[in-house]
RODO-2510 file (C-alpha; in nm, 4 decimals, decimal comma):
residues 257
     n   res          X          Y          Z
     1     x     8,0418     6,1393    10,6562
     2     x     8,2713     6,4132    10,7828
     3     x     8,5353     6,1727    10,9266
     4     x     8,5429     5,9776    10,5998
     5     x     8,5836     6,3013    10,3938
     6     x     8,8723     6,4001    10,6277
     7     x     9,0396     6,0641    10,5825
     8     x     9,0127     6,0909    10,2057
     9     x     9,1700     6,4305    10,2128
    10     x     9,4475     6,3141    10,4411
    11     x     9,5150     6,0098    10,2166
    12     x     9,5850     6,2454     9,9246
    13     x     9,7887     6,4904    10,1369
    14     x    10,0260     6,2260    10,2825
    15     x    10,1246     6,1123     9,9337
    16     x    10,4463     6,2894     9,8368
    17     x    10,3777     6,6207     9,6835
    18     x    10,6956     6,5708     9,4797
    19     x    10,5029     6,2983     9,2910
    20     x    10,2349     6,5669     9,2198
    21     x    10,4298     6,8263     9,0325
    22     x    10,2016     6,9837     8,7849
    23     x    10,3634     7,2065     8,5301
    24     x    10,2538     7,5317     8,3739
    25     x    10,0761     7,4339     8,0480
    26     x     9,9303     7,7699     7,9438
    27     x    10,1992     8,0353     7,8761
    28     x    10,3665     8,2433     7,6044
    29     x    10,7006     8,4003     7,5387
    30     x    10,6993     8,7215     7,3373
    31     x    10,9773     8,9707     7,2512
    32     x    11,3405     8,9941     7,1851
    33     x    11,4424     9,2756     7,4187
    34     x    11,7402     9,2664     7,6598
    35     x    11,5317     9,2633     7,9779
    36     x    11,3484     8,9567     8,1018
    37     x    10,9936     9,0044     8,2353
    38     x    10,7849     8,7349     8,3935
    39     x    10,4123     8,8269     8,3929
    40     x    10,1581     8,6665     8,6332
    41     x     9,7925     8,7596     8,5763
    42     x     9,5074     8,7970     8,8148
    43     x     9,2629     8,5483     8,9702
    44     x     9,0972     8,3233     8,7011
    45     x     9,2776     8,5076     8,4160
    46     x     9,4971     8,3607     8,1440
    47     x     9,8329     8,4896     8,0400
    48     x     9,6519     8,6631     7,7538
    49     x     9,5437     8,9399     7,9913
    50     x     9,8973     9,0741     7,9281
    51     x     9,8879     9,0210     7,5482
    52     x     9,8324     9,3867     7,4465
    53     x    10,1174     9,4933     7,6698
    54     x    10,3427     9,2220     7,5290
    55     x    10,2676     9,3171     7,1759
    56     x    10,3405     9,6880     7,2403
    57     x    10,6704     9,6117     7,4106
    58     x    10,8122     9,3119     7,2217
    59     x    11,1112     9,5192     7,1065
    60     x    11,1982     9,6273     7,4637
    61     x    11,1622     9,3109     7,6609
    62     x    11,1606     8,9326     7,6455
    63     x    10,8417     8,8448     7,8244
    64     x    10,7232     8,5153     7,9687
    65     x    10,3545     8,5225     8,0776
    66     x    10,2091     8,2225     8,2639
    67     x     9,8652     8,1163     8,3719
    68     x     9,8190     7,9775     8,7210
    69     x     9,7292     7,6062     8,7442
    70     x     9,3685     7,5501     8,6522
    71     x     9,2829     7,9094     8,5598
    72     x     9,1202     8,0199     8,2428
    73     x     9,0391     7,6739     8,1115
    74     x     9,3952     7,5401     8,1486
    75     x     9,4247     7,1789     8,2604
    76     x     9,3185     7,1227     8,6168
    77     x     9,5817     6,9417     8,8276
    78     x     9,4906     6,6511     9,0478
    79     x     9,5489     6,8102     9,3873
    80     x     9,3572     6,7784     9,7116
    81     x     9,0958     7,0361     9,8091
    82     x     8,9749     7,1745    10,1409
    83     x     9,2910     7,0718    10,3207
    84     x     9,4846     7,2285    10,6063
    85     x     9,7652     7,3749    10,3861
    86     x     9,7567     7,5902    10,0684
    87     x     9,8349     7,3080     9,8274
    88     x     9,7087     7,4716     9,5101
    89     x     9,8859     7,8057     9,5613
    90     x    10,2063     7,6406     9,6589
    91     x    10,1880     7,4054     9,3608
    92     x    10,1407     7,7088     9,1313
    93     x    10,4333     7,8871     9,2857
    94     x    10,6513     7,5753     9,2506
    95     x    10,5480     7,5427     8,8807
    96     x    10,6336     7,9113     8,8162
    97     x    10,9718     7,8665     8,9804
    98     x    11,0526     7,5472     8,7835
    99     x    10,9608     7,7165     8,4597
   100     x    11,1942     8,0183     8,5253
   101     x    11,4786     7,7903     8,6275
   102     x    11,4138     7,5560     8,3341
   103     x    11,4472     7,8426     8,0907
   104     x    11,7561     7,9637     8,2769
   105     x    11,6228     8,3208     8,3069
   106     x    11,8317     8,5788     8,4942
   107     x    11,7878     8,9498     8,5709
   108     x    11,4185     8,8996     8,5798
   109     x    11,1576     9,1522     8,6695
   110     x    10,8493     8,9650     8,8024
   111     x    10,5163     9,1508     8,7537
   112     x    10,2113     9,0178     8,9283
   113     x     9,8481     9,1472     8,9102
   114     x     9,6090     9,0952     9,2053
   115     x     9,6442     8,7340     9,3229
   116     x     9,9451     8,7178     9,0856
   117     x    10,1195     8,9693     9,3063
   118     x    10,1336     8,7222     9,5922
   119     x    10,2690     8,4623     9,3542
   120     x    10,5259     8,7144     9,2280
   121     x    10,6536     8,7826     9,5847
   122     x    10,6922     8,4109     9,6495
   123     x    10,8762     8,3468     9,3248
   124     x    11,1146     8,6324     9,3971
   125     x    11,1775     8,5002     9,7474
   126     x    11,2570     8,1532     9,6044
   127     x    11,4874     8,2901     9,3252
   128     x    11,6853     8,5835     9,4694
   129     x    11,9751     8,5054     9,2334
   130     x    11,7523     8,5265     8,9310
   131     x    11,4937     8,7940     9,0144
   132     x    11,6202     9,1560     9,0224
   133     x    11,2915     9,3462     9,0765
   134     x    10,9299     9,2920     9,1625
   135     x    10,6258     9,5004     9,0469
   136     x    10,2925     9,4408     9,2201
   137     x     9,9843     9,5656     9,0338
   138     x     9,6813     9,5974     9,2618
   139     x     9,8160     9,2961     9,4512
   140     x     9,6564     9,1258     9,7450
   141     x     9,6594     9,3652    10,0426
   142     x     9,9902     9,2954    10,2035
   143     x     9,9775     9,5697    10,4703
   144     x     9,6191     9,5157    10,5937
   145     x     9,6364     9,2499    10,8628
   146     x     9,2753     9,2837    10,9751
   147     x     9,1472     8,9858    10,7733
   148     x     9,4384     8,7511    10,8363
   149     x     9,4321     8,5220    11,1403
   150     x     9,7573     8,4800    11,3332
   151     x     9,6668     8,1446    11,4913
   152     x     9,6870     7,8415    11,2505
   153     x     9,3624     7,6900    11,3918
   154     x     9,1874     8,0247    11,3326
   155     x     9,3178     8,0358    10,9764
   156     x     9,1890     7,6898    10,9011
   157     x     8,8484     7,7840    11,0497
   158     x     8,8362     8,0989    10,8355
   159     x     8,9293     7,8889    10,5297
   160     x     8,6556     7,6371    10,6136
   161     x     8,4043     7,9188    10,6456
   162     x     8,5058     8,0581    10,3085
   163     x     8,4651     7,7130    10,1541
   164     x     8,1187     7,6617    10,2890
   165     x     7,9969     8,0228    10,2100
   166     x     8,1340     8,0399     9,8592
   167     x     8,0206     7,6930     9,7639
   168     x     7,6683     7,8088     9,8570
   169     x     7,7020     8,1547     9,7069
   170     x     7,8153     8,0220     9,3665
   171     x     7,5895     7,7222     9,3449
   172     x     7,3356     7,8588     9,0849
   173     x     7,4097     7,9339     8,7282
   174     x     7,2920     8,2973     8,7674
   175     x     7,5206     8,3539     9,0690
   176     x     7,8185     8,2034     8,8717
   177     x     7,7475     8,4360     8,5781
   178     x     7,7293     8,7401     8,8040
   179     x     8,0466     8,6442     8,9909
   180     x     8,2312     8,6173     8,6661
   181     x     8,1143     8,9492     8,5228
   182     x     8,4110     9,1249     8,3605
   183     x     8,5220     9,4737     8,4837
   184     x     8,3028     9,7501     8,3540
   185     x     8,5926     9,9668     8,2460
   186     x     8,7410     9,7054     8,0105
   187     x     8,7004     9,7612     7,6322
   188     x     8,4114     9,5526     7,4805
   189     x     8,6345     9,2964     7,3153
   190     x     8,8351     9,2565     7,6330
   191     x     8,5212     9,2072     7,8402
   192     x     8,4267     8,9132     7,6161
   193     x     8,7689     8,7601     7,6536
   194     x     8,7896     8,8120     8,0315
   195     x     8,4443     8,6724     8,0794
   196     x     8,5429     8,3632     7,8843
   197     x     8,8511     8,3066     8,0995
   198     x     8,6503     8,3548     8,4189
   199     x     8,3749     8,1173     8,3114
   200     x     8,6370     7,8547     8,1941
   201     x     8,7753     7,8370     8,5472
   202     x     8,5760     7,5735     8,7363
   203     x     8,3924     7,6571     9,0570
   204     x     8,6019     7,4132     9,2566
   205     x     8,9204     7,5699     9,1482
   206     x     8,7954     7,9224     9,2206
   207     x     8,6834     7,8300     9,5702
   208     x     8,9994     7,6419     9,6530
   209     x     9,2287     7,9302     9,5571
   210     x     8,9976     8,1694     9,7357
   211     x     8,9881     7,9704    10,0644
   212     x     9,3683     7,9200    10,0494
   213     x     9,4138     8,3004    10,0789
   214     x     9,3403     8,2509    10,4485
   215     x     9,6172     7,9850    10,4799
   216     x     9,9094     8,1550    10,2972
   217     x    10,0627     8,4598    10,4628
   218     x    10,2362     8,6723    10,1994
   219     x    10,3536     8,9474    10,4310
   220     x    10,6673     8,7826    10,5788
   221     x    10,7677     8,6815    10,2254
   222     x    10,7294     9,0330    10,0887
   223     x    10,9065     9,1839    10,3912
   224     x    11,2045     8,9540    10,3445
   225     x    11,2672     9,0227     9,9754
   226     x    11,6172     9,1561     9,9023
   227     x    11,5419     9,3190     9,5690
   228     x    11,3484     9,6488     9,4975
   229     x    10,9695     9,6181     9,5065
   230     x    10,7201     9,8600     9,3422
   231     x    10,3670     9,8287     9,4845
   232     x    10,1244     9,9978     9,2435
   233     x     9,7657    10,0482     9,3625
   234     x     9,4549    10,1305     9,1691
   235     x     9,5781    10,0575     8,8170
   236     x     9,2206     9,9926     8,7136
   237     x     9,0730    10,3236     8,5992
   238     x     8,7643    10,2811     8,8225
   239     x     8,7298    10,6533     8,8924
   240     x     8,8572    10,8227     8,5793
   241     x     8,9735    10,6857     8,2470
   242     x     9,0602    11,0118     8,0846
   243     x     9,3913    11,0698     7,9134
   244     x     9,4928    11,3215     8,1741
   245     x     9,4192    11,0772     8,4595
   246     x     9,6179    10,8066     8,2815
   247     x     9,9091    11,0545     8,2353
   248     x     9,8969    11,1457     8,6057
   249     x     9,9152    10,7805     8,7100
   250     x    10,2030    10,7149     8,4727
   251     x    10,3915    11,0170     8,6107
   252     x    10,3387    10,8907     8,9632
   253     x    10,4703    10,5483     8,8761
   254     x    10,7783    10,6982     8,7039
   255     x    10,8493    10,9113     9,0199
   256     x    10,8338    10,5893     9,2234
   257     x    11,0898    10,4198     8,9984
***
């Protein structure tokens, strides 16, 4: 059955990707401020993860927040899975780019959290005339090369292993619930919302984005950016959530621009 599955995957891949151009269907624009922000949330999250920030800053910025394709219960595009190229991540990046261009945004600061940080770097690389700054919040580890395979065949093998392992690991309902547990430091109402977004993202979508991390190298893209980049680590108050600790982190971020 393996050759047949490969042929079916290939049959989808050889069809022009231009004919499969899914658009961002879950987004929001908030604010009337003079500076344009584009906000890209984390793995499995909806744009609503930025909603409190957007409400607080609606007078300072005009903010466009977008959910990645298939995340958080948004419509799942008809794209191939378990293929040799990162189709889903590239389709999401393409959709983000088309949305920004379609709205004719300029002077944009792109902010990406976790997986969204990788997307933010790619968006900025594609739109250097529109993006002026990039802010990465606990983004995928760009500097750590230990997990990334240089050879393309090794990358595909690593992706295949991820697909097999995570399909098995997430097969049961209990395992899926545990995997989608919201962060312990979140406020109770936010924990409920985050858990809902996580659970609304299908297993197949989660596994496909996950395995494609082995296929898409963000480092050259980030290194080639022409605009300023602020890479913020440990924004999640996992160690301390006191007011003084928050103030220390804010002071550090301000010192770094």
